[in-house]
C-alpha positions in Angstrom: 48.9 18.1 -37.1 46.2 20.4 -37.6 43.9 17.7 -38.4 44.8 15.8 -35.4 44.4 18.7 -33.0 41.1 19.3 -34.8 39.8 15.7 -34.1 41.1 16.2 -30.2 39.3 19.2 -30.1 36.2 17.9 -31.4 36.3 14.8 -29.0 37.1 17.0 -25.8 33.9 19.2 -27.1 31.7 16.0 -27.4 33.2 14.9 -24.0 32.1 18.1 -22.4 28.7 17.8 -24.0 28.5 14.1 -22.5 29.1 15.4 -19.2 26.9 18.0 -19.3 23.9 15.6 -20.5 25.2 13.3 -17.8 24.6 16.1 -15.3 21.2 17.1 -16.3 20.2 13.5 -16.5 21.3 13.1 -12.9 19.5 16.3 -11.7 16.3 15.3 -13.5 16.3 11.9 -11.7 13.8 11.7 -9.1 14.2 10.7 -5.7 11.1 8.8 -4.4 10.9 7.2 -1.3 8.7 5.7 1.6 6.6 3.0 2.2 6.7 -0.3 0.0 2.5 -0.5 0.2 2.6 2.7 -2.0 5.8 2.1 -3.7 4.6 -1.3 -5.6 2.0 0.6 -7.7 4.7 3.6 -8.2 7.3 1.1 -9.0 5.2 -0.8 -11.6 4.7 2.3 -14.0 8.4 3.6 -13.9 8.9 2.2 -17.4 5.9 3.9 -18.8 6.9 7.2 -17.3 10.4 6.9 -18.5 8.9 6.0 -22.0 6.4 8.9 -22.2 7.6 11.5 -19.9 11.3 11.0 -19.7 11.0 10.8 -16.0 13.4 8.6 -14.0 13.2 7.3 -10.4 13.9 4.6 -8.2 11.9 3.6 -5.4 13.7 3.2 -2.1 11.5 1.7 0.5 13.7 1.4 3.7 12.2 3.2 6.8 8.8 3.3 5.4 6.4 6.4 5.5 8.2 8.0 8.2 11.5 8.1 6.1 9.5 9.3 3.1 8.0 12.5 4.9 11.1 13.5 6.4 13.0 13.0 3.6 10.6 15.7 2.0 11.0 17.7 5.2 14.6 17.7 4.6 14.4 18.6 0.7 16.4 15.3 0.1 13.2 13.1 -1.5 11.2 14.2 -4.2 8.2 12.3 -3.6 7.6 10.6 -0.3 5.3 7.6 -0.4 2.9 7.3 2.6 0.0 5.5 4.2 -0.4 8.2 6.7 -1.2 11.9 6.9 2.0 13.8 7.7 1.8 14.6 11.5 1.8 17.9 13.3 5.2 17.0 14.8 6.5 16.3 11.5 5.1 19.7 10.1 6.8 21.3 13.2 10.2 19.8 12.3 10.3 21.4 9.0 8.1 24.7 9.6 10.0 26.1 6.4 8.1 23.6 4.0 4.7 22.9 3.0 3.7 19.5 2.6 1.3 18.4 0.0 -0.6 15.3 0.1 -1.9 13.7 -3.2 -4.2 10.8 -2.5 -3.7 8.0 -5.2 -6.2 5.6 -3.7 -6.5 3.2 -0.5 -5.6 0.0 0.9 -8.3 -2.0 2.5 -7.9 -5.4 3.7 -10.9 -7.6 4.2 -11.3 -10.9 6.9 -12.7 -13.5 4.6 -14.1 -16.4 5.3 -16.4 -19.0 3.2 -20.1 -18.7 2.3 -20.7 -21.6 4.6 -19.3 -19.9 7.6 -21.2 -16.9 6.9 -24.5 -18.8 6.7 -24.1 -20.6 9.5 -24.2 -17.1 11.3 -20.9 -15.5 11.8 -21.9 -11.9 10.3 -19.3 -10.0 12.2 -16.2 -9.9 14.3 -14.6 -7.8 16.9 -11.1 -7.0 17.7 -11.4 -9.3 20.7 -12.7 -12.1 18.8 -10.0 -11.8 16.0 -7.3 -11.8 18.5 -8.6 -14.8 20.0 -8.3 -16.4 16.6 -5.2 -15.2 15.8 -3.8 -16.4 19.2 -5.7 -20.1 18.7 -7.6 -19.5 21.8 -11.1 -19.4 19.8 -10.9 -22.7 18.1 -14.3 -23.6 17.1 -17.1 -21.1 14.9 -19.4 -22.6 17.1 -18.0 -20.2 20.0 -18.4 -17.2 17.8 -22.3 -18.0 16.8 -21.4 -20.2 13.4 -21.2 -24.0 12.8 -19.7 -26.5 14.5 -16.6 -26.5 12.7 -13.0 -26.0 13.5 -11.1 -22.2 12.9 -8.3 -22.5 10.4 -6.5 -19.3 10.7 -4.5 -18.6 7.4 -1.7 -15.7 7.6 -0.4 -13.4 5.2 3.1 -12.9 5.0 4.6 -9.5 6.5 6.7 -7.2 4.7 7.2 -6.0 1.3 6.4 -9.8 0.1 3.0 -9.2 1.8 2.0 -5.9 0.4 1.3 -4.4 4.0 -1.7 -6.8 4.6 -0.6 -8.4 7.7 1.2 -5.3 9.0 -2.2 -3.3 8.8 -4.3 -6.3 10.3 -2.2 -6.9 13.3 -1.3 -2.9 13.6 -5.2 -3.1 14.3 -5.1 -5.5 16.7 -2.1 -4.8 18.7 -1.5 -1.3 17.7 2.3 -2.2 16.9 3.6 -5.1 14.7 6.3 -5.8 17.2 3.9 -6.5 19.6 2.2 -9.4 17.5 2.8 -12.7 19.1 4.6 -15.3 16.7 2.0 -17.2 14.7 2.0 -20.9 13.7 -0.4 -20.6 11.3 0.0 -21.7 7.5 1.1 -18.5 5.4 -0.6 -18.1 2.2 1.7 -15.9 0.1 -0.5 -14.7 -2.7 -4.1 -13.7 -3.2 -4.8 -16.7 -5.3 -3.9 -18.9 -2.7 -6.5 -17.2 -0.3 -9.2 -17.4 -2.7 -8.4 -21.1 -3.5 -7.8 -22.1 0.1 -10.3 -20.3 2.0 -13.2 -21.2 -0.3 -12.6 -24.8 -0.1 -11.9 -25.2 3.3 -15.0 -25.1 5.2 -13.7 -23.7 8.4 -11.1 -21.5 6.8 -10.5 -17.7 7.9 -7.8 -15.3 6.1 -6.8 -12.1 5.0 -7.7 -10.4 1.3 -7.0 -7.3 -0.5 -10.1 -5.3 -1.4 -9.5 -5.5 -4.9 -8.8 -9.3 -4.8 -12.1 -9.9 -3.6 -13.7 -12.8 -6.1 -17.2 -12.4 -6.8 -18.6 -15.9 -5.4 -17.2 -18.4 -3.0 -15.8 -15.8 0.0 -17.4 -13.6 2.1 -15.8 -10.2 3.9 -16.8 -10.1 7.5 -17.9 -6.6 9.0 -15.9 -5.7 11.8 -17.2 -4.5 15.3 -15.5 -1.6 16.7 -15.1 -1.3 20.6 -17.8 0.7 20.6 -19.9 -2.0 19.4 -20.6 -0.3 15.8 -20.5 -2.4 12.8 -18.6 -1.1 9.9 -18.3 -2.9 6.7 -15.3 -2.5 3.8 -17.7 -0.3 1.8 -15.6 2.2 -0.5 -17.5 5.3 1.6 -16.1 3.7 4.9 -12.6 3.2 3.3 -12.3 6.8 2.3 -13.5 8.2 5.4 -11.4 6.1 7.4 -14.0 4.4 9.5 -13.2 0.9 8.3 -10.0 -0.1 10.7 -8.3 -1.8 8.0 -7.8 0.5 5.9 -5.4 3.4 4.8 -4.6 6.4 2.3 -2.2 5.8 -0.4 -0.4 9.5 -0.5 2.3 11.0 -2.3 4.0 13.9 -0.4 5.6 16.7 -2.0 7.0 19.9 -1.1 4.5 22.7 -1.7 2.4 22.7 -5.2 4.3 20.1 -7.4 5.6 21.5 -10.5 7.7 19.8 -13.4 8.5 16.2 -13.4 6.9 16.0 -10.2 3.8 17.4 -11.4 4.1 15.1 -14.6 4.6 11.9 -12.1 1.5 12.8 -9.8 -0.8 13.5 -12.8 0.6 10.2 -14.4 -0.5 8.3 -11.2 -3.9 9.7 -10.8 -4.3 9.0 -14.4 -5.7 5.8 -16.1 -2.6 3.9 -16.2 -1.4 5.0 -12.6 -5.0 3.8 -11.2 -4.5 0.6 -13.5 -1.3 0.0 -11.2 -2.9 0.6 -8.2 -5.8 -1.8 -8.7 -3.2 -4.4 -10.1 -1.6 -3.9 -6.7 -5.1 -5.0 -4.8 -5.7 -1.5 -3.7 -9.1 0.7 -4.2 -8.7 3.1 -7.1 -9.6 6.8 -7.0 -12.8 6.0 -9.1 -13.9 3.2 -6.6 -13.6 5.6 -3.8 -15.7 8.2 -5.6 -18.5 6.0 -6.4 -20.0 5.7 -3.2 
């Protein structure tokens, strides 16, 4: 009888310990939320962070940058994922919070054409010209100072699968993705498809991530701003925000990060985190610094 009672007591103590450990684990599970553009790189290193620092999290991307920032303001999100800085209105809505932004890289999208089109004289494109190409109102490169060749625009997918490439492009063209007209252009799903299709289609034009640009075969077209200034997709222009098809990759926290959050942020600016940023097609901190 005593032995049986002892076994029950040991079992109960074990159960209590397991409950305490589970509660602790739940308390240390980081809540990470925001845009999928940043989330792709952050999610890619979740296994390494679990293995090396016992940090667990799941990336939630519903609601984009705004949801991540709002979550930090409400103290229900540990790390917000954003492609823009926190606005004055967002800061005012949570005056008791001190938002801290940690940059882990930048996203940059390039408008790419075959070298043949570049050599024929197309060395810049304005927003109005790109809108006309997108809407199929300009159909020949001759109308833009190039060769007498039909323009074939290849689109990129929107949403998570498109890694934010199409979204960034049409936001510059139309200010809002909801204002972009439905395109009938063929969609190239991956950077590999863009490289192969554009290089071997003499009249092609499409969109490609900065980190996916090949050394030969394609040319990135400089963009002409509304004021006439020509902006090339250089690290300096991307870092400063002058290049219009670029935006920062930010981790938003409340106050100076400590504990597990600090370890996570340090990891993302470290070697493995930056490798994940580069693999996602983005511009790394080192590339931004090498200007």
